[in-house]
C-alpha positions in Angstrom: -0.4 -0.2 -0.5 -3.3 -0.7 1.9 -3.9 -4.1 0.3 -4.8 -5.8 3.5 -7.4 -3.2 4.1 -8.8 -3.5 0.6 -9.1 -7.3 1.0 -10.7 -6.9 4.4 -13.3 -4.4 3.2 -13.9 -6.5 0.0 -14.7 -9.4 2.2 -17.1 -7.4 4.3 -19.0 -5.9 1.5 -19.1 -9.3 -0.3 -20.8 -10.9 2.9 -23.6 -8.3 3.0 -24.2 -8.4 -0.7 -25.2 -12.1 -0.3 -27.8 -11.1 2.3 -29.9 -8.8 0.2 -32.0 -7.1 2.8 -30.2 -5.9 6.0 -31.4 -5.5 9.5 -30.1 -2.7 11.8 -28.2 -5.4 13.6 -26.6 -6.5 10.3 -25.4 -2.8 9.5 -24.0 -2.4 13.1 -22.0 -5.6 12.6 -20.6 -4.4 9.3 -19.7 -1.0 10.7 -17.9 -2.7 13.7 -15.9 -4.9 11.1 -15.0 -1.9 9.0 -13.7 -0.1 12.2 -11.5 -3.2 13.1 -10.1 -3.2 9.5 -9.2 0.4 9.8 -7.4 -0.1 13.1 -5.5 -3.2 11.8 -4.4 -1.0 8.9 -2.7 1.4 11.5 -5.3 4.2 11.1 -5.1 6.5 14.1 -7.6 5.2 16.8 -9.4 8.5 17.3 -9.6 9.3 13.6 -11.1 5.7 12.9 -13.6 6.4 15.7 -14.7 9.7 14.2 -14.8 8.2 10.7 -17.1 5.4 11.8 -19.4 7.9 13.7 -19.8 9.8 10.5 -20.5 6.7 8.3 -23.0 5.5 10.9 -24.8 8.7 11.0 -25.1 8.8 7.3 -26.1 5.0 7.1 -29.0 5.8 9.4 -29.9 9.0 7.4 -29.9 7.0 4.1 -32.4 4.4 5.5 -30.3 1.4 4.4 -32.2 -1.0 6.7 -34.4 -3.5 4.8 -33.3 -2.0 1.4 -32.4 -4.2 -1.6 -29.4 -2.0 -2.4 -28.1 -1.7 1.2 -24.7 -3.0 0.3 -24.3 -0.5 -2.5 -25.5 2.4 -0.2 -22.9 1.4 2.5 -20.2 1.1 -0.1 -21.0 4.7 -1.4 -21.1 6.1 2.1 -17.7 4.6 3.0 -16.2 5.7 -0.3 -17.6 9.3 0.1 -16.4 9.6 3.8 -13.0 8.1 2.7 -12.7 10.9 0.1 -13.6 13.5 2.7 -11.1 12.1 5.0 -8.3 12.0 2.6 -9.0 15.6 1.3 -11.7 16.0 -1.4 -9.7 18.5 -3.5 -6.4 18.0 -5.1 -3.8 20.4 -4.0 -2.0 21.8 -6.9 1.8 22.8 -6.8 2.1 26.5 -5.6 4.2 27.9 -8.5 6.2 31.0 -7.8 5.2 33.6 -10.4 8.8 34.8 -10.4 10.8 31.5 -10.9 12.4 29.5 -9.5 9.8 27.9 -7.4 11.6 26.7 -4.1 10.7 23.4 -2.7 12.0 22.5 0.7 12.4 18.7 1.4 12.4 17.6 5.1 12.0 14.4 7.0 13.6 12.0 9.4 16.8 10.1 8.5 16.1 6.9 6.6 12.7 8.1 5.4 13.8 8.1 1.8 14.1 11.9 1.5 17.0 12.2 -1.0 15.6 9.4 -3.3 12.3 11.2 -3.2 13.9 14.4 -4.0 15.2 12.9 -7.3 11.8 11.2 -7.9 10.1 14.7 -7.6 12.7 16.2 -10.0 11.7 13.5 -12.4 8.0 14.1 -12.0 8.7 17.9 -12.5 10.5 17.1 -15.7 7.5 15.2 -17.0 5.5 18.4 -16.5 8.0 20.4 -18.6 9.8 22.0 -15.7 13.7 22.4 -15.4 14.7 21.6 -11.8 18.0 22.1 -10.0 18.8 19.9 -6.9 20.6 21.5 -3.9 22.5 19.1 -1.6 22.1 20.8 1.8 22.3 17.6 3.9 25.8 18.3 5.0 25.7 16.0 8.0 26.4 12.9 5.9 29.0 13.2 3.1 27.4 10.2 1.5 24.1 12.1 1.1 25.8 14.5 -1.1 27.2 11.8 -3.3 24.0 10.0 -3.3 22.1 13.0 -4.6 24.8 13.7 -7.3 24.4 10.1 -8.5 20.6 10.3 -8.5 21.0 13.8 -10.4 22.8 11.9 -13.1 20.2 9.4 -13.3 17.3 11.9 -13.7 19.5 14.3 -15.9 19.2 17.2 -13.5 22.0 19.5 -12.3 23.0 19.2 -8.6 24.5 22.0 -6.5 26.5 20.5 -3.7 28.1 22.2 -0.7 31.1 21.1 1.2 30.5 18.5 4.0 31.8 21.0 6.5 29.9 24.0 5.1 26.7 25.9 6.2 23.4 24.7 4.9 22.0 28.2 4.9 24.8 29.5 2.8 24.7 26.5 0.4 20.9 27.1 0.0 21.4 30.7 -0.8 24.1 29.9 -3.4 21.9 27.2 -4.8 19.1 29.7 -5.4 21.6 32.1 -7.2 22.7 29.2 -9.4 19.2 28.1 -10.3 18.5 31.6 -11.4 21.8 31.7 -13.4 20.8 28.4 -15.2 17.3 29.6 -15.7 16.0 26.7 -13.7 12.3 27.2 -12.9 12.3 24.8 -9.8 14.8 24.5 -6.9 14.5 21.4 -4.7 16.5 21.6 -1.5 17.5 18.3 0.2 18.0 18.9 3.8 19.5 17.0 6.7 17.5 14.5 8.7 18.0 12.8 12.2 17.0 9.4 13.6 14.6 11.3 15.7 13.1 14.7 16.0 15.5 17.1 17.8 15.6 20.8 18.4 19.0 21.2 16.5 17.4 19.8 13.4 14.4 22.0 13.6 16.5 25.1 14.1 18.7 24.2 11.0 15.7 23.7 8.8 14.0 26.9 10.2 17.2 28.9 9.3 17.2 27.5 5.7 13.6 28.2 5.3 14.1 31.8 6.3 17.1 32.3 4.1 15.5 30.9 1.0 11.7 31.2 1.6 10.0 28.2 -0.2 6.7 28.0 -2.0 6.4 24.3 -0.9 7.6 22.4 2.2 7.3 18.8 1.6 7.6 16.3 4.5 8.8 12.8 3.4 7.3 10.1 5.7 8.2 6.4 5.8 4.8 4.6 5.3 6.2 1.6 7.5 6.3 3.8 10.6 2.6 3.4 11.2 0.8 5.8 13.5 4.1 7.4 14.5 4.1 9.2 11.1 1.2 11.3 12.5 3.5 12.5 15.4 6.4 13.2 13.0 4.0 15.2 10.7 2.6 17.2 13.6 6.2 18.0 14.9 7.5 19.2 11.5 4.3 21.1 10.6 4.4 23.1 13.9 7.9 24.2 13.3 7.9 24.6 9.6 4.4 24.9 8.2 4.5 21.8 6.0 2.4 22.2 2.9 2.4 18.5 1.8 3.3 15.0 2.9 5.0 12.4 0.6 4.6 8.8 1.8 7.7 6.8 0.8 7.8 2.8 0.6 4.2 2.5 -0.1 5.1 -0.6 -2.3 6.6 -2.4 0.7 5.0 -4.1 3.8 3.4 -0.9 4.9 -0.2 -1.3 6.2 -0.5 2.3 5.1 -3.1 3.5 7.6 -1.1 6.6 8.3 -2.1 8.0 4.8 -5.6 8.0 6.1 -4.7 9.7 9.4 -2.3 12.5 8.5 -4.5 15.0 6.7 -7.2 14.7 9.5 -4.8 14.9 12.4 -2.5 17.6 11.1 -4.3 19.4 8.3 -1.3 18.6 6.0 -2.6 17.1 2.8 -0.9 14.0 1.2 0.7 15.2 -2.2 2.6 12.2 -3.5 3.1 8.4 -3.0 6.5 6.6 -3.5 5.5 3.2 -5.0 8.9 1.8 -5.9 12.7 2.3 -5.9 13.0 3.5 -9.5 13.2 7.2 -10.1 10.0 7.3 -11.9 8.1 5.5 -9.1 6.3 8.6 -7.7 2.6 9.2 -8.2 0.4 12.2 -7.5 -2.1 11.7 -4.8 -5.7 11.7 -5.8 -8.1 11.3 -2.8 -11.0 9.8 -4.9 -8.9 7.3 -6.7 -7.3 6.3 -3.5 -10.7 5.9 -1.7 -12.0 3.8 -4.7 -8.9 1.5 -4.6 -9.3 1.0 -0.9 -12.8 -0.3 -1.4 -11.9 -2.6 -4.3 -13.1 -0.3 -7.2 -9.6 -0.1 -8.8 -8.1 2.8 -10.4 -9.0 2.8 -14.2 -7.9 6.5 -14.7 -4.5 5.6 -13.2 -4.0 2.8 -15.7 -5.0 5.1 -18.6 -2.6 7.7 -17.6 0.2 5.1 -17.3 -0.6 3.8 -20.7 -0.7 7.3 -22.2 2.8 8.1 -20.7 4.3 4.8 -21.8 2.8 4.6 -25.4 3.9 6.8 -28.2 1.1 7.7 -30.5 2.8 6.9 -33.5 3.9 3.5 -32.3 0.3 2.7 -31.2 -1.0 3.7 -34.6 1.6 1.7 -36.4 1.0 -1.3 -34.2 -2.9 -1.0 -34.8 -2.4 -0.9 -38.5 -0.3 -4.1 -38.4 -2.8 -5.8 -36.1 -5.7 -5.1 -38.5 -3.7 -6.9 -41.4 -2.4 -9.7 -39.1 1.2 -9.0 -40.1 2.8 -8.8 -36.6 6.3 -9.8 -36.4 8.8 -10.1 -33.5 9.8 -6.6 -33.8 6.2 -5.5 -32.9 6.2 -8.2 -30.1 9.4 -6.7 -28.6 7.9 -3.2 -28.8 4.9 -4.3 -27.0 6.9 -5.9 -24.1 8.9 -2.7 -23.7 5.7 -0.5 -23.7 4.3 -2.7 -20.9 7.5 -2.3 -18.9 7.3 1.4 -19.0 3.9 1.2 -17.3 5.7 -0.3 -14.1 5.7 -3.6 -12.4 2.8 -5.9 -13.6 1.8 -6.6 -10.1 1.1 -2.9 -9.4 -0.8 -2.6 -12.6 -3.0 -5.5 -11.8 -3.9 -4.1 -8.4 -5.4 -1.0 -10.2 -7.9 -3.3 -12.0 -11.3 -3.1 -10.3 -11.8 -6.1 -8.1 -8.4 -7.6 -8.3 -6.8 -6.2 -5.1 -9.8 -7.2 -3.2 -10.6 -10.7 -4.7 -7.4 -12.1 -5.8 -5.2 -13.5 -2.9 -1.8 -11.7 -2.2 0.0 -15.0 -2.7 -1.3 -15.2 -6.4 -0.3 -11.6 -7.1 3.2 -12.3 -5.7 3.5 -15.4 -7.9 3.4 -13.0 -11.0 6.8 -13.6 -12.3 8.4 -10.5 -13.9 11.3 -12.6 -15.2 9.0 -14.3 -17.6 9.1 -11.0 -19.7 12.9 -11.0 -19.4 13.0 -14.5 -20.8 10.6 -13.6 -23.7 12.7 -10.6 -24.5 15.9 -12.7 -24.4 14.5 -15.0 -26.9 13.4 -12.3 -29.3 16.8 -10.4 -28.9 18.6 -13.7 -29.8 16.9 -13.6 -33.2 18.6 -11.9 -36.2 16.7 -8.7 -37.6 15.8 -10.9 -40.6 14.3 -13.6 -38.3 12.2 -11.1 -36.3 10.7 -9.7 -39.5 10.0 -13.1 -41.0 9.0 -15.6 -38.4 8.1 -18.1 -41.0 11.9 -18.8 -41.7 12.5 -20.1 -38.1 13.3 -23.7 -38.8 14.5 -26.3 -36.2 18.1 -25.3 -36.4 17.4 -21.6 -36.0 15.3 -22.4 -33.1 18.0 -24.4 -31.3 20.5 -21.5 -31.9 18.0 -19.0 -30.5 17.5 -21.1 -27.4 21.2 -21.5 -26.8 21.7 -17.7 -27.2 18.8 -16.8 -24.9 19.7 -19.4 -22.2 16.3 -21.0 -22.7 15.0 -24.3 -24.2 13.8 -25.0 -27.8 10.4 -25.7 -26.1 10.3 -22.0 -24.8 11.2 -20.7 -28.4 8.6 -22.9 -29.9 5.9 -21.7 -27.4 6.6 -18.1 -28.2 6.5 -18.7 -31.9 3.1 -20.4 -31.5 1.9 -17.4 -29.4 2.8 -15.0 -32.3 1.2 -17.3 -34.9 -2.1 -17.4 -32.8 -2.1 -13.7 -32.5 -1.5 -13.2 -36.3 -4.4 -15.7 -37.1 -6.7 -14.0 -34.5 -5.9 -10.5 -36.0 -6.6 -11.8 -39.6 -9.9 -13.3 -38.6 -11.0 -10.1 -37.0 -9.9 -8.0 -40.0 -11.9 -10.5 -42.3 -15.0 -10.1 -40.1 -14.6 -6.3 -40.1 -14.6 -6.2 -44.0 -17.8 -8.5 -44.0 -19.6 -6.1 -41.6 -18.6 -3.1 -43.9 -20.0 -4.8 -47.0 -23.3 -5.7 -45.0 -23.6 -2.0 -44.1 -23.3 -0.9 -47.7 -26.1 -3.1 -48.7 
């Protein structure tokens, strides 16, 4: 997700940080390099030009020349202008005061619209909502089946029409069904085309007129580059789009269209699809995105993922055991599963300040998610008694565990040693804590 842009900008800021004081020529060179980096990331040419004009105007006004903190000043200016470009204020969902809230999903065929519909339902459920999905893409019978399968995965009811039916009638019936089931959100998945055509737009306009939505979300494939702006303009002109959702942001997308859409069309970015799983949908925050782009990471994003993944009681219980150094493999297994809930390790690492801009992509790609699978397989090959009492794991038990997990005895030994080191470390910390408490009493 805009990783190449982050690395380019990180290198630019690092180069001026080494210089200390900057001349006017230095600043102009830096601004040119930033402009090239934006264009390489597929940011619209005109928008990149306007963006750099604003940055340059502010850079001159801030008097960064010959300043000891010139690099910090430019960094702040770029960050502020990125926030302004992306939309300084978060756009909340326009809830219908008389439920259900109707959300119309639209987009070109292949943009990931149906999958995103299920992801949005999952996100809404995490906010305490009860959504109903309506399959109004009657052009492809497979789309109806796909939504039904996804509906089962996210545990949401799906109202499906006949492949030869009328999308308008299906949408109306779905709205009645949502009211009957007391669902507070109706998400309508509509048909797409390989390209924008009048028939598609007329069908979408008819559905919108029959079932007036509170939100019209356009799903845009992030890999389409600058063409995403043209797609957004066409749909917005006909339907009055209230928000864009960029799918496939975890792939090879250069992502510059995310920086272009709002400025070019006035349509705010509302969500980002960051994976194939049904929970891989993130709310869009302009400030966080801007800070990630310039290499400042997204600490708040990490905290939110941790809060969503970790149960308070589990955390408190684990903390109590860590204080006494009585960790066992049941705790180790719980830790691994909690980390998994936060998402792919590579994505979490990119949210750490400095990682995306300083660590090469090849190094991040080398992060092996399968290592966690191997560790989990080793622990699951232990009996409950062995997990609770790691000290009883003698040579024959270790060989049996290795055979059962498809690993080697050396792998098992290494994992047992890691747990032993953690237990020793926790005991030492607990002992030091007790000593400090005694000293305070004196």
